[in-house]
C-alpha positions in Angstrom: 0.0 0.0 0.0 1.1 3.5 -0.6 2.2 5.8 2.2 -0.8 8.0 1.6 -3.2 5.1 2.0 -1.6 4.0 5.2 -1.5 7.5 6.5 -5.2 7.9 5.8 -5.9 4.5 7.5 -3.9 5.5 10.6 -5.7 8.8 10.7 -9.1 7.2 10.5 -8.3 4.7 13.2 -6.9 7.4 15.5 -10.1 9.4 15.0 -12.6 6.6 15.8 -10.6 5.3 18.8 -9.8 8.7 20.4 -11.0 9.6 23.9 -14.7 10.2 24.0 -15.2 8.5 20.5 -17.6 5.6 20.1 -14.8 3.1 19.6 -12.5 4.7 22.3 -9.7 2.3 23.2 -8.5 1.7 26.8 -6.3 -1.0 28.4 -7.5 -3.7 30.6 -5.8 -6.5 32.6 -7.1 -10.0 31.6 -5.4 -13.3 32.5 -2.3 -11.5 33.6 -1.9 -9.6 30.3 -2.5 -6.0 29.4 -4.8 -5.8 26.4 -6.5 -3.1 24.4 -10.3 -3.1 24.6 -13.2 -0.9 23.6 -14.1 1.3 26.5 -17.8 1.5 25.7 -18.2 -2.2 24.6 -21.2 -4.1 26.0 -20.4 -5.9 29.2 -21.6 -9.3 27.9 -22.9 -11.1 24.8 -26.4 -10.7 26.3 -25.9 -7.0 26.5 -24.8 -6.9 22.9 -27.9 -8.9 21.8 -30.2 -6.6 23.8 -28.8 -3.6 21.9 -30.2 -5.0 18.7 -33.7 -5.4 20.2 -34.1 -1.6 20.1 -34.4 -2.0 16.4 -37.2 -4.6 16.5 -38.9 -3.8 13.2 -35.8 -3.3 11.2 -34.2 -6.0 9.1 -31.5 -7.9 10.9 -30.6 -10.7 8.4 -31.2 -10.9 4.7 -30.4 -14.2 3.0 -31.5 -14.4 -0.6 -35.3 -13.7 -0.7 -35.6 -14.4 3.1 -35.6 -11.6 5.6 -35.8 -11.5 9.4 -36.3 -8.4 11.6 -34.6 -8.1 14.9 -37.9 -9.0 16.6 -38.4 -12.1 14.5 -34.8 -13.2 15.1 -35.3 -12.5 18.8 -38.3 -14.8 18.9 -36.4 -17.6 17.1 -33.4 -17.2 19.5 -35.8 -17.3 22.5 -37.5 -20.4 21.1 -34.2 -22.2 20.6 -32.9 -21.2 24.1 -36.1 -22.6 25.6 -35.7 -25.8 23.7 -32.1 -26.1 24.9 -33.2 -25.7 28.5 -35.9 -28.4 28.0 -33.1 -30.7 26.9 -31.2 -30.1 30.2 -28.7 -27.6 28.8 -27.9 -24.9 31.3 -25.6 -22.0 31.9 -22.0 -22.9 31.4 -22.7 -26.0 29.4 -20.9 -26.3 26.0 -22.9 -26.9 22.9 -21.6 -27.5 19.4 -23.3 -25.9 16.5 -23.0 -28.1 13.4 -24.7 -26.1 10.7 -23.8 -24.7 7.3 -23.3 -21.0 6.9 -27.1 -20.2 7.0 -29.1 -17.8 9.1 -30.2 -20.6 11.4 -26.6 -20.8 12.6 -26.8 -17.2 13.8 -30.1 -18.0 15.7 -28.5 -21.1 17.3 -25.4 -19.2 18.3 -27.4 -16.5 20.1 -29.7 -19.1 21.6 
């Protein structure tokens, strides 16, 4: 890449990760290591999922002619989570997802 392209890239990264920016970077200690992390990142995967629920009627996934809104996806995720619980799967259990790269994989992942 040219120096100009790299300079533009570095400038853009510095702007979006600067103090008070949405993607502000900070350092954290994790597992005995100092790591860079997004200061305003959701605290958990559940928190991340819940952010999307504020867009209930908007499209979340488009696959060919099929479309799911955030609300529809949320219902499928809740249904799958309920089914997992009915099978004795609980918090902390490990579950393999053996699906092709289809929207159903996403619903299973969040479930």
